N, C-alpha and C positions, 0 to 999 in steps of 0.2 A: 281897954274899954273902961270908962269911968264907972264908979260905984253907982251913981244915980241911974245910968243907963242900964246896968245890970239889974237893979231893983225894978226898973220899969219893965224889962223883959220878963222877970219873974211874975210881976203883977199881971202881965198880959198872957202868961202861960204859953209863950211862943214855942212851937214845936215844928220846926221845918224839917222836911224829909229830903235827904240828899242821896242821889245815886251817882257814884263815881265810876264811869265806864273807862276801862283801861286794859292793857295787856301786860304780862309780867315784865317784859323788857322794854317798856315804853320809855324812851330817853327824856321826853318832856315831863312825864310824871315823876321821873327820878330827879330832874332838876328842880321841880316845884315841891319836892317832898317836905322841905323845911317850912315852906309857906303853908302847906296843907296841915302839917302837924301843929303849927302854931294856931291855925284857924280852929281845929277841933279841940285844942287845949283850952282856948279862950271861950268858944261858943258851944262846946260839946254838951253842956247840960241843957241847952235849948234846942237841940236838934237830934235827929237820928240819921245815921248814914249806913250805906252798904256799898260794897264793891260789886260791879258787874264785869266779869272777866271774859276776855276773848283771846283767841290766838288763831292765826291762819290755819293751823293744823286742825282746828275745829270747823273749818269750812264756812266761815262767815263771809258772805259775798261783799265785794266792793268796799273793802276796808282799806283806808289809806294809812300807810305806815311811813315814818320818816326815813329818809335815805340812809343807807348803810346800817339799818337796823337788823340785827340777827333775829330770825324768826323764833319765837319761843315754842317750846314743845308743849304738848297737852299735859304732860306730867306737872309742869310748873303751875298751870291753871288749877289742876286737880289739887295740888298741895295748898294753894291759897283758899280754895273753897272748903277744904277739910278744916283749915284753921278758922274759917268764918262760921263753922257750925258751933264753935265755942263762943265766939263773939266777933263783932266787926272790929273791935279794938285788937283782938288777937290776930285777925286777918291783916289789919294795918301794920302791926308789928312784924308779922311774918313777911308780908310783901316788901316792907322796907329792908329787912335782912336779906331777902332773896335778891333784890336788886343790887344791894351792896356787894353780895357775894359774886354776882355775875359781872357787874360793870366796874367795880373797883378791885375786887380780888381775882377776877377772871376765872371763876369756878364754873363748871358746866352744870347749870341748874336744870338741864333736861334729864339728868340722871337721878333716879330715885334715891340712891344712897347719899348723894349730895344734899338732896332736899331733906332727908331724914336727919342728916348731920346738922343742917341749919336749924331744924326744929329742936334738936337736942341742945344746941347753943342757946336758943331762945328760952327753952325751959329752965336752963340754969340761971338765966338773968331775969326772967319774968314769970316766976312760978305763980304769981298771984293772978295772972290772966291766961297762962298757957299751960295746958296739961299734955305732956308728951305722950303718955299712954293713950289718952283719948285721941290724939292726933293720929297715932298709929292705927287705931281701930277705924277711924273715919276716912283714912286716906283712900282706900279702895271700896268704900261702902256705897250702897245704892243711893244713899242720901246725898253723897258728894256728887255722884254721877248725875243725879236728878238736878242738883243745884247748878251744874254746868249747863245742862239742857235748858233750864229756866233762864239762865243768863243769855244764852243764844237767842231764845225766843224774845226776850225783852229788848235785845239789841235790834232785832228785825222789826219789831212792832214800833219802836221809837225812832227807827231809821237813823241809827248812829253809825256814821261812816268814817269818823276820825277820832283819834285818841290823843290825849285824854278829852273826854266830854263829861261835864258835870251838870246834873239837873237839880234844881231846888224847887220844891213845891210846898205850898201851905194852903189849906182850904180850897183845893182844886185849882189854884193858880200857880203858874210856874215860870221859871227862867232857865234857859239852857245856854251854857257857855262851852266853848271849845278851845283847846290849846292851853298855853301857859297862863295861869292866873296867880298873881301875887297875893299875899295875905291881905293887903289893903283892898284889892279887888274882890276877893271872896267875902271879906267883912262888909264891904259896901253892898253887895248883893243880898247878904243876910239881913242887913238893916233895912234895906228897901222892902223886902218881903215881910219883915216883921211889922213895918209900918202899915203895909197894905192889908195885913191880916185883920186889922181892927177897923177896916172900912168896908163898905158894901161895894167892892170893886169887881169889875168884870174883865180882868186881865185875861188874855188868851191862854188856854191850856195847851202846853206843848204836846 
């Protein structure tokens, strides 16, 4: 992104809210991870994001999963939500490491001891954003369990039935996309909403 465009975004105080609906072993989310991380690296100061986690074990109805996808256990969702209590950046780092462990290293991320070991590895490499001791306290806390229930409710309210789904909102107006989206596609949506936020637009709310 050009410096002039960055300056204009700062001037407009653009703050787009993003919700990323996914499940721990979503293969499409794993494939688009580099695009997603590039996107939040470039535009992160102009947006806020959060993950909304699901798993068939949590009884979400009518959710479409890709063929041959191993169903994730509730424990994996719980670990991601525990990380999110520190920050969404911590959750993103943990989710990336979890998927790498499962899909690349073939580790069983349904097991709590594996999840704790992943957290320990993250803590060694990202101490500035991830606190291992706090993760341990949050892992089985009522706040984590409540966060999971809040995610399930949000999935039902917004009728999300495919993963990944990403919603972008600003000033009550929104865009909803599903499936693989490249960095260029995500950036294009961001720029479109940024431009709309400075107009008296009546775009439909998803």
